[in-house]
VEXVO-409513 format. One line per 10 residues: their letters; for each residue x, y negated, z negated of C-alpha. Coordinates in pm, 1 decimal, m for minus. Each point is the difference from the previous one (the first is absolute). Example, Ala and Ser with C-alpha at 12.3 -4.5 7.8 and 13.67 -1.06 7.14 Angstrom:
2
AS	1230.0:450.0:m780.0  137.0:m344.0:66.0
END
This chain:
608
MTSTIPGHHF	m9018.2:m1720.3:682.4  m293.2:m185.1:m54.5  68.7:m138.3:m318.3  341.7:m122.9:126.0  15.3:m375.8:8.0  99.0:m41.4:367.0  325.8:m145.4:46.1  20.8:m125.5:385.4  m11.8:m367.8:m78.7  229.1:0.4:m232.1
PILILASFIV	284.8:38.8:179.2  m64.0:m325.0:196.5  m41.4:m187.8:m340.2  307.4:125.5:m104.0  197.4:m90.7:322.4  m139.7:m368.7:m37.8  96.5:m5.1:m365.3  329.6:61.5:88.4  44.9:m263.7:242.9  m158.5:m249.8:m253.2
YLLSFVATWR	273.1:155.7:m313.8  260.0:m40.9:282.4  m58.7:m376.2:58.5  m92.8:m83.0:m347.4  357.4:168.8:m95.9  213.3:m174.5:220.8  m188.3:m339.7:m80.8  55.8:61.7:m385.0  379.8:131.4:57.7  44.8:m348.0:175.1
ATSPLEVVQD	m165.8:m233.7:m235.5  107.2:167.3:m328.4  290.6:m175.2:m143.8  308.0:242.2:m168.8  21.8:m277.1:m248.3  m200.6:m90.3:m274.7  m13.8:m365.5:m261.9  116.6:120.0:m337.8  46.8:m295.4:m125.6  m98.7:m400.8:138.8
ELEIVYTDGG	123.8:m291.6:m214.7  m66.4:m415.5:30.0  252.3:m267.4:m120.3  m192.0:m294.4:m36.0  201.2:m357.5:m19.0  m121.7:m342.3:m7.5  205.0:m342.1:44.7  m163.9:m373.6:m34.1  260.0:m138.5:174.5  214.5:m140.9:m226.9
RGNQGGKAPL	m274.3:m88.7:m304.3  110.6:310.4:m219.7  59.4:362.2:m15.3  192.8:m54.9:340.4  122.1:308.9:105.6  m114.3:171.0:m307.1  m266.6:260.6:15.9  m351.7:m127.5:m55.3  m79.9:94.7:m383.1  m376.1:m52.6:103.4
LPSEASLPEH	m177.2:5.5:328.6  m190.3:m319.3:35.2  m328.6:88.5:110.4  m109.5:11.0:349.6  m199.4:m347.0:m77.4  315.9:m188.6:m132.5  228.1:59.6:310.2  38.8:m261.5:283.8  m164.7:85.4:295.1  286.2:m16.5:230.7
IVIGEGPGDD	214.3:229.8:m226.2  207.1:291.4:202.0  m27.9:382.8:m127.8  321.2:193.3:66.8  244.2:m235.1:173.0  380.8:m67.7:m145.3  112.7:m316.1:m189.9  m179.8:m296.6:m44.7  8.4:m252.0:297.6  172.7:m329.0:m83.7
DGEPELNIQE	m326.9:m164.8:m72.4  m24.8:123.6:m307.4  m357.2:194.1:83.2  m68.8:286.4:m246.6  m4.0:394.2:139.1  m89.7:339.1:m100.8  244.4:240.8:97.7  m119.4:409.9:16.4  266.5:269.8:42.1  m190.9:350.8:31.3
TITLAERSPQ	233.3:321.1:m42.8  m131.1:369.0:110.4  162.6:282.3:m86.7  m90.9:271.2:240.8  71.0:393.9:m17.7  m69.0:288.0:203.1  m352.9:189.1:m49.4  2.5:346.1:m141.9  m46.2:247.0:324.0  m352.3:111.2:m174.3
ILKTLFTGLP	80.5:375.6:144.1  m312.1:151.7:m144.2  m252.7:m263.8:126.0  164.3:27.3:307.4  8.3:339.4:35.2  m388.1:38.2:m135.8  m152.9:m288.1:186.0  210.0:m28.6:352.5  102.3:m319.8:m63.6  356.6:m129.8:119.7
SPSSILWSLA	216.2:m36.2:m315.7  76.8:m375.8:m100.9  371.3:52.1:m25.7  140.6:359.8:166.2  m8.4:32.4:351.6  30.2:384.0:m65.7  m286.6:78.3:m201.1  m214.4:m244.2:264.4  117.1:270.6:238.9  m47.8:324.6:m215.5
TLAINLALFS	m385.6:m99.3:1.6  m53.0:m69.1:307.8  171.9:312.9:77.9  m240.7:160.8:m219.7  m304.2:m143.0:145.8  96.7:56.1:335.8  81.2:354.6:m50.1  m361.1:11.8:m138.3  m137.7:m122.6:323.3  193.5:190.8:220.3
SVADLILRGP	m114.2:339.2:m219.6  m354.2:m98.6:76.1  97.4:m108.1:376.1  156.0:323.4:54.8  m240.5:196.0:m132.9  m282.9:m191.1:210.3  208.9:9.1:325.5  248.7:240.3:19.6  m215.8:314.0:102.4  m268.5:m177.0:176.8
LQHQSHDLSF	297.0:m165.4:190.9  264.6:261.2:32.5  m192.4:309.9:m35.6  m290.9:m17.2:195.4  54.9:367.9:109.4  m132.7:22.9:365.6  257.0:254.7:83.4  m101.9:249.7:m305.9  m58.2:342.6:49.9  m157.8:214.3:m210.3
ARVGFVSQDS	m274.6:299.6:m109.2  m210.8:114.5:m305.4  m250.3:198.5:m100.5  m365.8:m107.7:m27.4  m283.6:244.4:m129.0  65.9:403.1:1.1  m264.5:245.6:m67.9  15.8:371.8:m13.8  21.7:11.6:376.2  121.6:m347.7:161.5
ANIVMREPDT	263.2:m244.4:m69.4  0.4:m383.1:195.7  321.2:m171.7:26.0  50.5:m343.7:152.9  256.3:m99.1:170.1  169.5:m326.5:123.3  244.3:9.0:298.5  62.2:m376.7:155.2  298.4:134.3:211.8  m202.3:145.4:324.0
SQLPIYISYR	271.0:160.2:122.1  m37.3:262.1:m267.1  m340.0:121.3:193.4  m148.3:238.8:26.1  88.7:65.4:m345.8  m104.1:396.4:m110.5  m106.6:110.6:m330.3  56.7:353.8:m114.0  m96.6:177.3:m371.8  158.4:346.3:m187.7
EAPAVGTQDS	m49.7:115.1:m337.7  246.2:m86.2:m225.5  55.6:172.3:m370.4  m161.8:m153.8:m298.2  135.2:m224.9:m192.3  306.2:182.9:m231.8  15.6:318.0:199.9  226.0:150.1:308.9  m186.1:186.7:191.4  173.1:106.4:274.7
SLLNDSWKSA	m266.6:111.6:215.9  m174.9:m295.1:27.2  314.2:m249.4:97.5  18.3:217.8:292.7  m342.0:m73.2:116.6  m5.6:m143.3:349.8  m146.4:m333.8:48.5  m332.1:m26.1:124.6  m132.7:m344.7:223.5  m267.1:m207.9:m139.5
GQIYWLSNDT	m19.6:m219.4:294.5  187.9:m289.4:186.6  m23.9:m392.6:m2.3  40.8:m145.5:301.1  m85.2:m355.7:m26.6  16.9:m243.1:m241.5  m83.9:m363.8:15.3  m19.9:m348.5:m186.2  m364.3:78.7:m40.2  75.5:194.7:m252.7
DFTYPLGIHH	324.4:m135.9:m149.9  167.6:329.3:182.4  m141.1:220.3:m228.7  m242.8:324.9:91.5  m169.8:224.0:m244.6  m8.1:393.8:50.0  m112.9:289.1:m130.0  136.1:355.4:m39.2  m256.3:275.5:m59.9  m52.4:350.7:m48.7
LRHSTRYQYG	209.5:79.1:m337.3  3.5:195.4:m302.8  m154.8:m125.1:m286.2  320.7:m66.5:m308.6  273.7:30.4:231.7  274.3:m198.9:56.8  102.6:m155.1:363.9  253.7:m173.7:88.4  m56.8:m249.8:330.4  216.9:m143.0:210.7
SSNNHSGYFT	31.7:m240.6:330.6  221.4:m69.9:308.9  83.2:m341.9:m97.7  118.7:115.3:m337.9  m241.3:19.7:m250.8  m98.4:292.3:m228.4  m140.4:40.6:m344.0  m189.4:242.1:m225.6  m378.1:106.0:m132.0  m203.4:215.5:m153.1
TAPPVGRTWP	m345.5:120.5:119.6  m202.2:m45.4:m251.3  m137.0:346.4:m226.0  m367.4:133.1:85.9  m276.3:m187.0:m95.0  m109.3:16.7:m412.2  364.3:145.4:m35.4  320.3:m88.8:m164.0  336.2:57.7:91.5  38.8:390.6:m16.3
NTNVFTFLTS	370.6:m50.1:m201.3  m67.2:m232.7:m233.3  m375.9:m52.3:m48.8  m12.9:m367.1:38.5  m98.8:m230.8:290.8  217.9:m316.9:m39.0  m6.7:m362.2:185.4  62.8:m313.1:m68.0  m145.6:m347.1:m26.4  137.2:m362.0:m4.1
SCIKPRFPYN	m2.3:m319.8:189.3  139.1:m355.7:40.0  325.3:m3.2:214.9  194.4:m286.8:69.4  403.1:29.5:115.1  233.6:m161.9:m221.1  m202.0:m58.3:m287.3  147.0:m90.4:m277.7  243.3:m216.4:209.5  330.2:132.3:m9.4
PLAHPLSIPG	217.8:m184.5:205.5  246.7:303.2:24.8  m251.1:209.4:107.3  m111.2:82.2:399.0  m230.7:m265.5:98.6  m261.6:280.7:19.1  80.3:238.1:m277.8  m321.4:121.9:m185.9  117.0:78.0:m344.7  m246.4:179.7:m82.8
SKHLAKWIPS	18.3:255.7:287.6  321.0:88.9:m206.1  m200.6:85.9:m321.9  m244.3:206.2:219.1  254.6:181.5:158.1  169.6:127.3:m292.7  m334.4:200.8:m120.1  m125.7:137.7:361.0  236.0:323.3:m19.5  m139.2:89.2:m353.3
LHPSFMLFLG	m344.7:m135.8:51.7  m52.2:224.8:297.8  m246.7:m250.8:141.1  m303.6:69.0:243.9  m57.4:m357.5:96.2  10.5:m347.0:m59.3  m282.4:m185.8:m71.0  51.0:m360.4:73.6  m224.7:m247.4:m102.4  63.1:m325.1:181.7
DFIYIDVPHR	267.7:m238.7:55.9  236.6:193.6:184.8  68.3:m377.6:131.6  m25.4:m312.1:m155.2  m70.1:m262.5:323.1  m12.3:m281.4:m218.3  221.1:39.8:m334.8  280.8:m190.2:m7.0  m69.9:m165.9:351.8  m271.5:30.2:303.9
FGTDEETYRR	125.6:m48.1:297.9  m242.1:52.4:222.5  m288.6:142.4:62.4  46.2:216.0:328.3  41.3:383.3:59.2  371.6:m48.6:30.9  m17.4:m187.9:m348.9  m189.5:285.9:m132.4  229.9:297.2:177.3  350.6:m198.1:m131.3
EYRQVYNSPD	m134.7:112.5:m340.3  m61.4:358.4:96.2  299.6:53.3:197.9  203.5:m160.7:m280.3  m131.1:233.5:m257.3  69.2:298.0:193.5  327.0:m123.4:94.3  111.3:m30.5:m378.8  290.5:211.8:m93.5  m199.3:129.3:m285.2
WPAVSNSLPW	m269.0:109.7:194.7  71.1:377.4:151.7  70.1:135.7:m321.9  m351.2:m37.5:m136.5  m130.2:111.8:366.5  207.8:268.3:162.9  m230.1:244.7:m176.6  m252.7:m148.1:m161.2  m344.4:m116.5:197.5  m106.2:m323.7:m55.1
LHVIDDHEIA	m392.1:m65.5:9.2  m120.8:m409.5:m17.9  m288.1:m199.2:m101.2  m23.0:m379.7:125.2  12.6:m313.6:m297.9  10.5:m316.2:38.7  370.8:m110.2:100.2  15.6:167.7:296.2  m239.7:m216.7:119.3  m31.5:m342.5:m231.4
NDWDQNITAP	m29.0:m32.4:m385.5  m295.0:43.4:m178.1  m138.6:172.0:388.1  m396.8:m50.3:8.8  m62.3:m135.1:360.6  m90.6:331.7:158.3  101.6:3.7:328.5  122.8:m361.1:88.7  308.1:m125.1:58.5  285.6:115.8:m66.6
YPAAVDPWNH	m133.6:320.4:m100.5  10.4:95.9:375.0  335.5:m44.7:41.2  81.4:123.7:m374.8  m151.3:362.8:45.5  159.6:10.2:351.0  356.8:143.9:m130.4  m209.2:177.7:m343.2  m172.8:183.0:255.4  318.2:106.3:214.1
YLGSVNPPPS	230.3:15.0:m288.6  m280.3:187.7:m273.8  m322.0:32.5:128.6  48.0:207.3:303.3  188.9:283.0:m231.7  m249.3:m31.0:m287.7  m274.2:275.4:m58.2  m319.1:m4.8:197.8  m203.5:m301.2:m39.6  m325.1:54.8:m164.1
RPGATYFEFT	m224.6:m105.2:290.2  127.3:m97.5:368.5  262.1:m314.6:30.8  m61.4:m50.3:m454.9  327.6:m72.2:m176.2  m116.6:169.5:m278.5  61.4:410.0:m41.9  m68.5:332.0:m148.2  199.8:300.9:m39.0  8.0:330.1:m209.2
QGPASFFMMD	298.6:110.9:m111.5  106.6:334.6:m235.3  m212.2:m71.9:m302.9  m136.9:m336.3:55.0  m195.1:m240.0:279.1  103.5:m311.5:7.5  m156.8:m350.8:131.8  230.7:m259.4:122.5  m240.0:m341.1:m29.4  71.7:m322.0:243.8
TRRYRTSESD	m90.8:m285.0:m259.8  88.9:m286.1:265.3  m178.1:66.8:362.4  m335.5:57.9:m124.7  m54.1:m247.6:m323.7  m220.0:m311.3:m40.1  199.2:m332.5:m105.8  95.8:27.4:m355.3  m162.7:m350.0:m97.1  m361.9:78.5:214.4
ADPSSPEKSM	m192.0:63.5:m348.4  10.0:153.5:m328.1  151.9:302.9:m71.3  m300.8:205.5:m102.5  m161.8:m119.7:302.7  m152.1:272.2:267.5  112.3:m266.0:246.1  376.2:81.0:m95.3  161.5:315.0:179.0  384.6:93.3:m11.7
LGRGQLSSLL	m26.3:311.6:255.2  m282.1:m112.2:244.1  m328.1:243.3:32.3  203.4:262.2:212.5  314.1:37.8:m209.0  m273.0:32.5:m325.9  m213.7:239.0:173.6  313.8:234.5:83.5  162.1:m79.8:m343.2  m344.6:150.2:m146.9
KFLSRRDPPG	m37.7:301.3:221.5  373.8:107.4:m99.7  m71.0:m18.9:m351.5  m350.5:167.3:32.2  120.4:248.8:217.0  100.4:393.2:m187.3  381.6:73.7:121.8  126.1:338.9:62.6  111.2:245.5:m303.5  287.6:m131.5:m159.4
VKWKIVVSSI	m31.1:m367.9:78.2  2.6:m147.8:m371.0  12.0:m364.7:58.6  m98.5:m246.9:203.7  208.7:m287.4:45.8  m68.6:m329.1:81.3  251.5:m250.6:142.3  m10.4:m381.1:m8.1  253.3:m295.5:56.8  m103.7:m209.9:m276.0
PFTRNWRFNA	m125.7:94.3:m371.8  m326.3:167.1:m116.9  m12.5:m97.3:m314.0  m97.4:m401.7:m64.8  238.7:17.2:m345.4  249.7:m229.1:254.4  m59.5:m345.0:m64.4  207.7:m175.8:198.4  m126.1:m10.7:389.6  m275.8:190.8:m117.9
ADTWAGYLYE	m265.8:m106.3:282.7  212.1:208.5:263.6  m41.1:295.7:m181.5  m248.5:192.9:m39.6  m127.5:m248.5:m281.5  m92.5:m191.8:224.5  m264.1:249.6:168.6  m119.1:173.0:m257.5  m408.7:70.1:88.7  186.1:224.7:289.7
RRIILEAMWD	264.8:149.9:m267.5  m303.8:117.5:m210.7  m121.1:235.3:260.9  306.6:135.4:72.4  68.7:39.5:m375.5  m342.6:203.0:m39.8  85.2:214.5:273.4  302.8:127.7:m135.3  m178.5:63.9:m293.2  m185.6:221.5:154.8
VGLRSDGVGV	236.9:177.8:109.4  54.8:95.8:m349.9  m314.4:81.1:m35.5  13.3:336.4:258.9  66.3:288.0:m103.8  303.2:47.6:256.0  254.2:m137.8:m275.8  132.1:m266.8:238.4  196.0:m350.4:m191.0  34.3:m275.8:213.6
IVLSGDRHEF	243.2:m286.3:m61.6  95.3:m316.7:159.4  374.3:m89.9:154.0  44.3:m361.6:71.5  298.3:m288.0:m37.6  78.3:m322.0:81.9  23.2:m161.2:m328.5  468.2:76.9:m27.5  m163.7:140.8:m353.1  m91.7:330.5:m134.4
AATAFPPPQR	m294.7:60.2:m201.2  m264.2:296.4:m51.0  m333.4:m60.3:m32.0  m289.1:246.9:m97.7  m394.1:m62.8:67.9  m204.2:169.4:m202.5  m346.0:57.5:84.9  m241.7:m201.3:m215.2  m151.1:130.6:m340.3  m309.6:158.6:m24.3
SKYPLSATIH	7.4:80.0:382.6  m25.3:328.9:174.7  318.2:3.0:102.2  271.5:242.2:m255.6  323.2:m177.6:m122.7  187.2:243.7:247.4  m169.1:m229.5:272.8  242.6:m255.5:m87.1  238.2:m165.1:319.3  391.9:m82.5:m67.6
EFSTSPLSMF	126.9:m225.4:225.0  384.2:m30.9:18.0  133.4:m363.4:146.7  354.8:69.3:93.6  285.0:m295.6:163.8  217.5:m115.2:122.8  195.8:228.4:199.1  252.8:m252.2:50.3  m78.1:m350.8:m73.6  m31.5:m188.1:m355.5
YLPFRTYREV	m226.4:7.6:m282.9  m216.3:m335.0:m135.2  181.8:m156.8:m307.1  m307.3:m17.4:m172.0  m272.5:237.1:m129.1  m336.3:54.1:224.6  m176.5:257.9:m141.1  m205.2:32.0:m259.8  m291.2:180.4:m172.7  m357.5:m154.0:m80.3
AGEDEVCIKY	m205.0:86.0:m306.7  m303.8:136.8:181.7  95.0:79.3:346.4  69.6:403.7:m39.0  282.9:m8.3:211.5  260.7:117.1:m230.9  391.0:m62.6:21.0  178.4:323.9:m20.7  336.9:m133.6:66.7  147.8:m369.4:85.2
LPDGNSKFAA	373.7:m39.2:151.5  25.6:m264.8:180.6  400.5:m52.9:61.9  249.6:145.4:252.1  61.3:m106.9:369.5  m69.3:368.1:78.2  m256.6:198.5:m71.8  m161.2:310.5:140.6  m145.0:317.6:m94.4  m50.7:398.6:37.2
VEISNLAGRE	m329.0:167.8:m13.5  38.9:366.2:m74.6  m296.4:199.6:38.5  m24.7:375.3:m114.8  m298.4:253.7:m11.1  m87.5:173.1:m317.6  m29.6:395.1:m8.2  m329.9:108.1:234.1  32.9:m341.7:117.7  m289.2:m112.3:m183.6
QSLLKFRLFV	176.9:m305.8:m134.8  320.4:m167.7:108.4  251.7:m210.2:m175.8  86.1:m405.0:166.1  350.4:m106.5:m166.1  47.8:m385.0:87.4  367.7:m93.4:m8.9  139.3:m329.1:m50.7  333.4:m124.5:154.9  120.6:m348.2:m100.7
DGEEVWDYVL	346.1:m107.3:143.6  118.9:305.2:43.9  m80.6:177.1:m323.0  m359.7:225.9:m162.5  m147.7:m222.9:m213.8  m335.1:140.7:m50.5  m191.3:300.0:114.6  m373.0:46.7:m78.6  m225.5:370.8:55.5  m344.6:1.7:132.0
TSPPAVSGGG	m224.8:353.3:m23.6  m266.1:m3.0:263.3  m369.9:m3.1:m129.1  m93.2:388.2:m65.9  m191.8:178.6:236.8  m374.6:30.4:m136.0  m346.9:m153.3:26.1  m88.2:m228.6:m237.0  71.1:m335.0:m147.3  22.4:m229.8:m268.3
RGKDAVWG	181.4:179.3:m380.8  m120.5:361.9:187.7  297.8:m62.9:233.3  194.6:m135.0:m182.5  26.2:250.3:m207.7  211.4:239.4:209.6  202.0:m281.4:142.8  375.2:14.0:m59.4
END
C-alpha cells in the first residue's frame, strides 16, 4: 500500500526506547524513597552564658549583627566560661508515600511506595514490547517455510488452466500431474465421478533457482466445465474453465469475479493467533461458495517486505515472504477452488517504488515471477509485466504501475515528461481501449494497483494524481469507447489505499462525449491489513471527479463484480458488491452504454 507509512524503522526505535525505559525505570526506582516529609519543625534556644534568660527560650532572637562572632550553633548546654550559645533542635515527621496507582500504570514510572504496582507497570510495558517482538520476529524466525509444498491455480481460460507447484523434497521427483472432469458445485453427477484421470505432464527437476517452484499448463479442456487436478506429491484442487467469449455462465446468466489487494499475515495483531494467520481470508472463504467467482483479481501488495520491518533486500528475504503467505493455515480455503491473478505494487519491492529495475527490483521480482507472474494471463508483449485477457462478457488490461514509471519527483504532475506506464505499456493500453471486442463483450476493465482518482490527498504524488498528463490521455481514450456504437462500458479497478471509494469520471461538459461514457472507478483494499485511522479521500469542486461512495473503515475489504447480459445481449448490467469485515455493506449497478451511434444528448436519450 503506497499510502502506508513505512514501518521498518519503528522496530529499531521501539527497541532503543525500551532499553532507555528499563534503565530509567531502575534508576528512578532506586532513587525514589518510599517516605515523604509531612512536617518539619525547628526549636531555637538562646543562652547568654549567665547574663539573663539562662536555659530559657529566647523571646526574641537577636539580629545576626548583635551576636558574638564566636557563638556556637547547635551544641548542648553552655560551657563554663559563660559564652552565649544558640541551640537549634529540628523535628522531622515522615509518612509513607501514596502508591499513586493511576500515575504508575499510565506513565510506566515506578510507584513511590508499592513494589506490587511498580512490578505491575513494568510487566505491562514488558508485555507490550514482547508483543511487538512477537509480531516482528516469530514469523520470520520460526516460520521460514522452507519445507512448504503446495499447488495453486492461476489463469484459467475456456480451454486451459495454469498451475504453479512448489516441492522442496526432491525425493518426490518425478511429480506426475493428472486431471479429470468433476461435478459442478452442488451437483452429484455420478457419471463424472468415474471419469478417468488424464495426464497433464510431469515435473522432473526442481531447484533453488526458482525456489523449487514450477509452472505448468493443462490444455485441450472444455469450456464451462469443472475439473479436478491432482499430483503424485499429494496435492489436489478444483477449477472451472471460462465460458465462451461474450457469454456468461449458462445456468445463472452471471459472470462473477472478486477483487481486493494488500495482505499481511497477523494484521491486526492477535497474540493467540497463528503467526501466519490471515484474518481477512476467513471472511473471504465464507463467501466463496455462494458467490461462485471465476477468479480473484488481486491488485498488488501480496506481501509487505518492509512492514513492520525489512529484514533484507536479497532474493531469499523476498521469497520467504511469499512462502509464509502460502503456508498460512488460512490460505487453502481461498485457493483450493479459486484461481488468483496478480499485478505488482510497491510493497512487493519497496515503499512508493519509482526506480524502475534498479536494486532491489531484481531480487524482488524474482519470487513475484515464480509464484505469481508465471501463471498469470499472457503478457501484452513478450517479457512484459502487464497482461491482457478476455473472459466471458469482459476484457481486461492489467497494468504494471511500478516497473516503467518515471520518478514521481521528476517534474510537475501535468508535465508530458512524466509517465506512469512507459511508452510501450501506454501504447498497449490505448490499443486495448480502441480495439473492438467480440460480440457479447460489453465491458473493458482496466486494472491499476494504485488509485486512478486524485481524490486521495494523502501521498497523492505516488498515485495517478502525480501523472496527470498521461492520465488525461487514458481518460480520453476511455471516453472514446463510450462514444462508439458497440455499447461497451469502461470501469477501473484499483487498490492500495486500505480504504474503499467509488468515483465517477464524467466527460467534460459541452464536449463531444455523451454522459453514458462516464468512467467509474472502484478502489478496494485491504483484504487483510489495517485501515487508516484518519480520512484521506476528499472531493474538490471543479475537478469533475465525483465521489459516489467512501467507506474507509474495516481491516478486511473485498468486492464481487457480477456481470449479466440482458436479453438480446445489446446491453449489460454490472453489479459491484462490497464486503467489509465479512459482511456485505454496499452495492452499485451500472448499465453499459447503448449500442447506438452518435454522441451528446442524442445518445444519452436512450441510455439506461
